[in-house]
Structure formats: structure tokens, C-alpha cells
C-alpha positions as CSV (number, residue, x, y, z in Angstrom):
1,M,0.0,0.0,0.0
2,E,2.9,2.3,0.6
3,A,3.9,2.1,-3.1
4,F,0.4,3.2,-4.0
5,F,0.4,6.3,-1.8
6,G,4.0,7.1,-2.9
7,K,2.7,7.8,-6.4
8,V,0.3,10.6,-5.4
9,D,1.0,14.2,-4.3
10,T,-2.4,15.8,-4.8
11,I,-6.1,15.1,-4.3
12,P,-6.7,14.8,-8.1
13,Q,-3.8,12.3,-8.4
14,M,-5.3,10.3,-5.5
15,K,-8.7,10.2,-7.3
16,Q,-7.0,9.0,-10.4
17,A,-5.0,6.3,-8.6
18,L,-8.2,5.1,-6.8
19,A,-10.1,5.1,-10.1
20,I,-7.3,3.1,-11.7
21,A,-7.3,0.6,-8.9
22,G,-11.1,0.4,-9.1
23,Y,-11.1,-0.2,-12.9
24,Q,-8.4,-2.9,-12.6
25,G,-10.2,-4.6,-9.7
26,L,-13.6,-4.5,-11.4
27,R,-12.1,-5.9,-14.6
28,R,-10.5,-8.8,-12.8
29,Q,-13.7,-9.6,-11.0
30,I,-15.8,-9.5,-14.2
31,E,-13.2,-11.7,-16.1
32,K,-13.3,-14.2,-13.3
33,A,-17.1,-14.3,-13.1
34,V,-17.6,-14.7,-16.9
35,E,-14.9,-17.3,-17.4
36,G,-16.5,-20.2,-19.3
37,K,-19.8,-18.4,-19.8
38,T,-21.3,-16.9,-22.9
39,G,-24.4,-14.9,-23.9
40,P,-27.0,-14.1,-21.3
41,D,-25.2,-16.2,-18.7
42,A,-22.1,-14.1,-19.1
43,V,-24.2,-10.9,-18.8
44,R,-25.8,-12.1,-15.6
45,A,-22.4,-13.1,-14.2
46,M,-21.0,-9.7,-15.1
47,A,-23.9,-7.9,-13.5
48,H,-23.5,-9.8,-10.2
49,A,-19.7,-9.3,-10.3
50,M,-20.2,-5.6,-10.7
51,R,-22.5,-5.4,-7.7
52,G,-20.3,-7.7,-5.7
53,F,-17.3,-5.5,-6.4
54,A,-19.1,-2.3,-5.4
55,L,-20.3,-3.8,-2.2
56,G,-17.0,-5.4,-1.4
57,S,-14.8,-2.4,-2.3
58,P,-17.1,0.6,-1.9
59,G,-14.3,3.2,-1.9
60,L,-12.8,1.9,-5.1
61,A,-16.2,1.6,-6.7
62,V,-17.1,5.2,-5.9
63,A,-13.8,6.4,-7.2
64,S,-14.5,4.6,-10.5
65,F,-18.1,5.9,-10.7
66,R,-16.9,9.2,-12.2
67,D,-14.6,9.5,-15.1
68,P,-12.1,12.2,-14.2
69,D,-10.8,14.3,-17.1
70,V,-7.3,12.9,-17.3
71,D,-4.4,12.4,-19.7
72,N,-2.8,9.8,-17.5
73,P,-1.8,6.8,-19.7
74,E,-2.2,4.4,-16.8
75,Y,-5.8,5.6,-16.2
76,Q,-6.5,5.4,-20.0
77,K,-5.2,1.9,-20.1
78,A,-7.2,0.7,-17.1
79,A,-10.4,2.3,-18.4
80,G,-9.8,0.9,-21.8
81,Q,-9.2,-2.6,-20.6
82,L,-12.3,-2.6,-18.5
83,G,-14.3,-1.2,-21.4
84,Q,-13.0,-4.0,-23.7
85,T,-13.9,-6.6,-21.2
86,V,-17.5,-5.3,-20.9
87,L,-17.7,-4.9,-24.6
88,R,-16.7,-8.5,-25.2
89,V,-19.4,-9.7,-22.8
90,F,-22.2,-7.8,-24.5
91,T,-20.9,-8.6,-28.0
92,G,-20.9,-12.3,-27.0
93,A,-24.6,-11.8,-26.1
94,G,-25.3,-10.7,-29.6
95,L,-25.5,-6.9,-29.2
96,S,-24.2,-4.4,-31.8
97,N,-21.9,-1.6,-30.8
98,E,-24.9,0.8,-30.6
99,A,-26.9,-1.5,-28.4
100,T,-23.9,-2.2,-26.3
101,R,-23.4,1.5,-25.5
102,H,-27.0,1.7,-24.2
103,A,-26.7,-1.6,-22.3
104,I,-23.5,-0.4,-20.5
105,R,-25.3,2.8,-19.4
106,I,-28.4,0.9,-18.3
107,L,-26.4,-1.7,-16.4
108,K,-24.1,0.8,-14.7
109,S,-27.2,2.7,-13.5
110,L,-28.9,-0.5,-12.3
111,V,-25.8,-1.5,-10.3
112,R,-25.2,1.9,-8.9
113,G,-28.8,2.3,-7.9
114,F,-29.0,-1.0,-6.1
115,V,-25.6,-0.5,-4.4
116,L,-26.4,3.0,-3.1
117,G,-29.8,1.8,-1.9
118,E,-28.3,-1.2,-0.2
119,M,-25.6,0.7,1.5
120,S,-28.1,3.1,3.0
121,A,-30.6,0.5,4.0
122,P,-30.9,-1.0,7.5
123,V,-28.6,-3.9,8.1
124,A,-31.4,-6.4,8.3
125,R,-32.5,-6.0,4.7
126,P,-29.6,-7.4,2.5
127,I,-31.6,-10.5,1.5
128,E,-34.4,-8.4,0.2
129,Y,-32.0,-6.4,-1.9
130,Q,-30.3,-9.6,-3.2
131,R,-33.7,-11.0,-4.3
132,S,-34.8,-7.7,-5.9
133,Y,-31.4,-7.4,-7.7
134,V,-31.7,-10.9,-9.1
135,F,-35.2,-9.9,-10.5
136,A,-33.7,-6.7,-11.9
137,V,-30.9,-8.5,-13.6
138,E,-33.3,-11.0,-15.2
139,M,-35.5,-8.1,-16.5
140,F,-32.3,-6.5,-17.9
141,V,-31.1,-9.7,-19.6
142,S,-34.6,-10.4,-20.9
143,G,-34.7,-6.9,-22.5
144,L,-31.5,-7.1,-24.3
145,G,-33.2,-8.5,-27.5
146,T,-35.6,-5.5,-27.5
147,L,-32.7,-3.1,-26.9
148,Q,-30.9,-4.7,-29.9
149,E,-34.1,-4.3,-32.1
150,M,-34.6,-0.7,-31.0
151,S,-31.0,0.1,-31.7
152,A,-31.2,-1.5,-35.2
153,E,-34.3,0.5,-36.0
154,K,-32.3,3.7,-35.4
155,D,-29.9,2.9,-38.2
């Protein structure tokens, strides 16, 4: 951890370093979750990995929620690698690039909404959130075909 903090001198640098660590950690968690899975199963696994990461590492998750305006090559690399991982999952589920852009925004909002609600909920309610999240992910996955159709109509 000392090496991590040795790289930063300012608050913006700290935010960048935390965002980089968040992107790298989330990418690893998604890759592990989707290993050996394809299509809707991979999308489900990714959605659950994203929530698990945010609940397990809330500070890194929050740091990666916002894209700071940076020229940092290390940041660009980490963000790009995460983006490519997510893109592969959605492409493997049959989505075009246009539909994938929408799916990413929708899934990020879904995950963030549940995580923020869960973090602010009474301690006795995590099972209720887990069950609702499973339902929400199923609704999301079920709607990917419609999203693809709607995106194709735009073209």
C-alpha cells in the first residue's frame, strides 16, 4: 500500500489512482465471473460481479463511478481494458456496438442504484436487496433483445 500512496501528491492524483485501482479490480472480478460463460449467462455473471465488487470495495467503486478528465496513460489503459472486457461480454450476447453503449449505461445505472440503496438500507435487509437485484438483472437480460431491435431501427 505504501507504493500506492507514494505515487500521489495531490487530491486529483489520489482520485486517479483510486479510479485506476477500481477499474483494474472490477475488470479482474468480471473476467473471473464470466470465465467459461457466454451470452445471457455471461451478462448475468457480469452484473452480479459488478454489484459484488461495489459492495466489497465501496471506496474503489465510488472512485471509479466518475470519469475524471485525465491524460494519465495508466488511467486510460485501465479504463480501456475494463471497457473492452465489458464490450466482449455484450458482443458475446449478440449486441451491436450501438446497443452495447446503451446496455452499458443501463447496467451501470442499475448496479449503482441498487448498491447505493443497499448501502443506505438498514442492516437487516440485504436478503431483500439480493432478491430484488436478481429480479432486476433478469429483467435487464430479458430486455437485451428488445434493446438490440430498437438500436437497429435507429440505423
